[in-house]
C-alpha angles and dihedrals in degrees: 000000000000122000090244091055091049089054092050091048091051088050092051090047091056093046095045098052097073091035091053090051091051092048093051093047088055093046098252116143131223089247092055091049090048091053091051091046092055090049090050092051091054095043091047092052094051092048095046112076090183087069093054121096093212136015093285130044119240133198089244092055090047091051092050094049099042100035091231125124119263090245092053091044091052093046092051094044091060093057117093099193132047093231089062088063095058108100122223118276095018096127124112118272098265096048088049090056091049091049091050091048091053099043107031109092090213090062098030108043112182088013095289124109109250124228105248135205109238092240132007133159095205107037140036111289141174091254093057091043090057091046091054100044113018097067131200092060094280109180113256088224090061092049090049092050090050093049091048091051089049089051091236096124142031127209122211122169089346092305115126117212127188106231102165124020092197109103115198130011107010104200112043121195097217093189092054090049089051092050094048091047092051095046095046092047093050092046090054092044089054090047092050090049092050092048092054107100091214089066095051095116097046108035121165123251110274120158142138135198121210142177115198100188104053111145111243092236088061096054097094091049091048092049092051092046095048091045094051095046093046094049091050092049092044093054091050092050090047091052092049092048089049090056090055094046131082118246090217134018114273116212117257091013120126115217138202128210104223134170148133126253126206137185140158120241127193133174137171107273119243099215095190090059095049121098103212090214091057099047091126118069118216118246090242 
């Protein structure tokens, strides 16, 4: 493996950790995310002329760049939405059990999920449901514990009832998800731009400031201070950008969507890894 590829894998590892945590909290499985990642590779190739060898992309070029087969590349290129790329039965174990419970007539007579004994030799039971839908011989006890923790089921007198089919975070702030998605996408677009050697002489602004030895009791004060300063600076920047911008589109004028993102990050300090003489991080 080349040094460059090692660096990229380290980069993806750092990016994927919080994304993996978010996915699991919302009940998305690694296999679902992998399907979407493959689709994203193909779609990105076909929308990025700088990755093409000639003026037009080809299935062979896509296969070479993505590492997927030509058949798989063609299949994914014909899909317009990421959800279309997710193959059937790719959910995590517990959501698969819930889906089977809801859709299998044996476990949902009259279209409603039946309350099930945990184990029964003569009638449908939770143990058999897990055996049919969880896969990989995952213990029914483990599935039950997971569903109880997710507040999807209740158990009374050894009878398991489905109370909420939503696995993962129950109440989603869609606006916050939209903001996070936009900010992460723009951060990575800027990072991609700055890593492109052809942009070496006109890179976009990308900096951070960091203190690695802030006492825990000072965190609230630091948060408030950083928030107030950033909001004040952000409003000033927004006003200046507004002065440069047109209120309405002007015919035959090309426009650019430009802005500045900001967020606070904080992590538990690893004292052993901190060089006291380099507590302050440079701005660039």
